[in-house]
N, C-alpha and C positions, 0 to 999 in steps of 0.2 A: 549727255551722259549721266547715269543715273549717279554716279561718284559724288558730283559736285553737290548733291542734297544732304550728304553726310556731315556731322560737325563733330564726328568721334573720329580721332587720327587713325586708330587701329582700322576700324570700319572704312574709312577712307583707302588705307593702302589696300586691304583685301578686296573691297569692291573694284578699285581700280585694275588690280591684278587680272580678277575675273573678265573684266571688259576687256583688257589687252589681249588674253588669252583667246579669248572667244572671237575676237575681230581679226586677229593678225596670223591665227594658225602658225603658232610657235611653239617650240618644245618646252620652254620654261622663261619664267621671268621673275626677277626681283627688284624690291624697291629699298634703295639707302636713303637713310635720313639724315640730312646734315645737322649736326651739333653747333650752333652757331658759337658757343662760347669755346670747346675744344677744337673747333674747325675739323672735325674728324666725322667720316661717313659710317654709319652703322648698318648692319641689316634691319629692315623693319618687317617686312613680310616676302614670302616667295609662293611660286607655284610650279608644279612641273619638275622638281628635282629628285634623284633617286637617293641622296643622301641628305645628312643633316650639315654637311660641312660649309653649306653656303651660309649658315646662321653664325658663324664666327666670324664673318666678314667685318673689319674694320681698317678703314684706308684714311690716311692723311690727305687734304686737298693736293692734288699734284700726283698721288701715288697711284700706281695702276691705271687701266685703262679708265674707270670708274671716276678716278680722282682727276685725271687729266679732263674729263668731260666736263667737271665741275668746276674746276679751275679756269678753264678756257671757254666755259658756257656755250660748249658746241657738241654736235653728236660725234662720238668717236665709234668707228665703223670698221670691221674684219670680217671680210665675207669667207674667208678661208684660211683660217690659222696655220693650217698644214702647207699653205703657200706662201706664207708671210716672212718675211726676212726680220721683221722689226720684232714679232710677237713669237711665243714658243706655247703650245699647248702643255703647261704645267699647272698643278694646284688643281683648282676647282674644274678648270677645262679639261684636264686630264681625268680627274675621278669621275665627271660626269660624262665624259666623251663628246664635250661639245667642239664643234668646228666653226661656227659663224656666231657673231657677236656684235651687238649695238649696245652702245651707253649713252642715254639721253637724259642730259641735265633738266631738271624740273624746277623750271624759274615762272615766278610770279613777282610783278612790280619790281622787276629788275634784279630780284634777290634770290639767289639758288637756295631751294629748299631740300633738294635730295638729286638721287638719279635714278631712272628707271634702265634698268638692263634687261636687253633681250637675249636669248639664247636658242641656238638650232643645232641638232646634232649631226646636220649635213650642210654643206657648203649652202649659202644663202646670198643671193645680190639682189635686194629690194629695188624695186624701179623707183622713179622720182615720186610717183603718186604714193605708193606705198611707205616710202620716207615721210613724205609729206603727212601722212595720216597718222604714223607713228608719231611724229612731232606735235600732231594735234591733239592727240590722246595725252601726250606728256604735259602739253600744256593745260590741258584740263585736270588732268592730276593735280599740278601744282597750283591751279585756282581753288581746286577742293582744299587741298593741303594748308593753304594759308587761310581757307576760310574756316576750317577745323581749329588752326593755332589763333585764329583771331578770337572766335569763340572762348577758348582755354584761356586766353590772357584776360578775356572780360569777366569769365567766371571767377579766375583768380583774383582779379582785383576787386569783383564784389565781395567774394570772402574777406579779404582783407580789410574793406571798409567795413563790412559787417563785424568783424573781429575788434576792430578800433572803437566802433560805436556801443559795443557790448562792455569794453574794458573801459571805457567813460561811464557809462551807466555804474559799473561796479564800484568805481571810484567816487562817482557822486553819492552812491548808497552808502559807501563807508564815510563820507565826509558828513552826512546826515546823521550818521550814528554817533560821530566824533562829538558832534554839536551839544549832544546830550550824554553823558558819561555813563547815566544810569541804564540806558538802552544799546550801550557800546555793544557790537555784535548780534543784535537783535534782527537785522534786515538778511543776513547771511543765514542765521538759523530757520527764520521763518521761509526763507525762499527754498532752502534745500527740503525741508517738510513739507512744504506745499507741493512740490515737485514729485515727492514720493506719494503721498495721497494721490495726486493726478495720475500717475500712474498705474498705482491700484485700481484708479475708477476708469482705467482703459482710455484716457483722454489721449488723442494722435499726437505723435512726435512733433509734427510742425506745429501746434497750438501749443505745445510745453515752451516753445523757445518764447512765444508773446506772454505766456504764465510767468516764467522766470524773469524776464523785464519788467512786467508789472509788479510782481513779490519785491524786488529789488528797490523799486520806485515807490512804493507803497504809501509812505509817508512823505513824498516830496512836496507837497501840498502844504505840509506845516513851515515850509520856507516863508510863506505869507503872514504866519502866525507871530505875534510879538513876542520876543524873548521872555519878557517879564510873565507872560501866559504860560507860554510851551515851557519854561523852566520852573514854574511855580513849585516849590516843594510840597506845598499843602493843597487841600481840596480847592476847586476852582469854584468861585462865585458864579451865580447864575449868567450874568453878563458874560464873564470871561468864558463860560463854556458855551455860548452862543457864538463866540468869535471862534473858538476851538472847533466846532462844529462844521466851520466853512472849508477848512482843510482840503475835504474830499473835491469841493468846486474848485479850488485854487488848482488842484492836480489836475484837473479837466482842462481849465484855462492854459495851464502851461503846456501839458503834452498833446493836446488836440491840436496844436499848430504845427507838430512835427508828425508828418506822415508816417517815418518809419515806426513810429511809438505809438499811433493810433491802436493798432490792434492790441495793444498791452494797457489799454486806459481801463479794462474792466475790473481790476484790483485796486488801483488808486483811487477811481471815482465811487465804486460800489462796495468797497468792503467792510463798511458801517452799516449797510442795509441789514435788516433781520427778517427772517423766516417769515414772520407774522405781520410784517408790514410796518412795524413801529420804528425801523431806523431811519438812518438820515444819508445823503442829503434828500432823497427824493421819495422817500417811504415804499419802495419797491417790496413786493410781498412775492413769496414763494418762487416758482420756477421763472419768474419775471426778473430775478437777481441774476445775473450771470454765474454761471458754474465755478468758474475761475475765482470770483469772489466770495461765492458760499463756502468753497474750500479754503481759502486763505483767511476768512473770517474766523473758523474753527482754530486754524491752527495760530494766528495771531492771539486770539484770547489765550489759548493753551500757552503759549510764549510767556506771555504779560503776566500771567497768575504764577507760573511755575519760577519766576526770577524775581528778584527784590526790585522795588520800585522806592521812590523817595517817601513816599506817603504810606508805605505798609512793607511787611516783610513778604518771602515767598511761600506760597502756599504748598503742602505736602503734593506728591503727584497723585495719590489717592482722592483727596479733597478736588484737587483740579479735574479729574476724570469724573468724578461723581456731578460736579458742577456743568461739565458739557453735556453728560447724558439729562441732568434736570432741565437743560436748556434745548434739548431737542424738540424741534417741532414748535420753538417759540423764536429763541435767538437765530437756532441754526437748522441748516437743512438736515432733516433725520437721517436721510441716506449717507451724508458726509460723515455725520457724527458715528453712524455704525461702522463706517469703514477706518475711522481713525481709533475707535475704540477697540476693535479688534486688531490692528496694529499694535496697540498698545499693550494689549493682553498678552500678543505674543512677543513683548519686547522688540518689535521692529522700527519703531518710531524713528531710532537712531543708528540702527544696525542695517547692514547690506542683508538684502533676504537672500 
């Protein structure tokens, strides 16, 4: 039965009803889905109804024919309502002129997931073979619904785990900024601006996720740099500078062990590479430098120059932009600089477009 292949609950319901109406020659059918928290059965999908009143169906367990089928985990069958002393043709039955009715619980792994309701406008007494086939279809529908629920729950768990990971990354990034009061807020600023430039350069949305993580963690390698060098207020000596230049390698060694963060490594590992090949740690040149790192490099230098540092005052914005232009084709990818300066000229670096 094709219905078991879908992992979308709504698709599952509709394909199931198409299959039921095609194979059983019935007038109408609907599926009620059981909310496990409220213990109520609500309309999920239907076929063959003349009005939309069926869409309002909401039953407690044990309420009505479908509620009884779900509560007792058995098929409830009324072959001819006009001859039944227990049931009367009221509500939906009267509006739609239904005469015969079947309610089959949808059960998977011993758990009721809903009810399949079958309607006929003429009296109908299915033989044992017909009823067995109906219940077999109901069982397959239940399995399909269960599979769809499992997939949905897995996706939700995956999303929750990803959100927890990203919250941890943000907290770590914030902690790194706090370590050096002079750069507090730097990571968040450069992350937002890097994403803005990346979107302007039409980088795919799925790649932006990794760019964001890499930007937030761009300086994580500095955790491996001694504080007396990292926080030194004056100019570094040649020896100290050699130690400082190792922080991209530290970042690589830290993050490459975490599969979840490997796609985000481009920025922490390569943002000090230069377009002309004079950067570090590997001396990459031109487009051999990952695009994310080329974008971040421009943003990082911009943010560093436009804000105060222990060893110098902030540069005026015009001077910073002139420096970026001067370093285009040397330190920076000319294409990235062009996009950056275009946004700066339109005052769109920090504003919503």
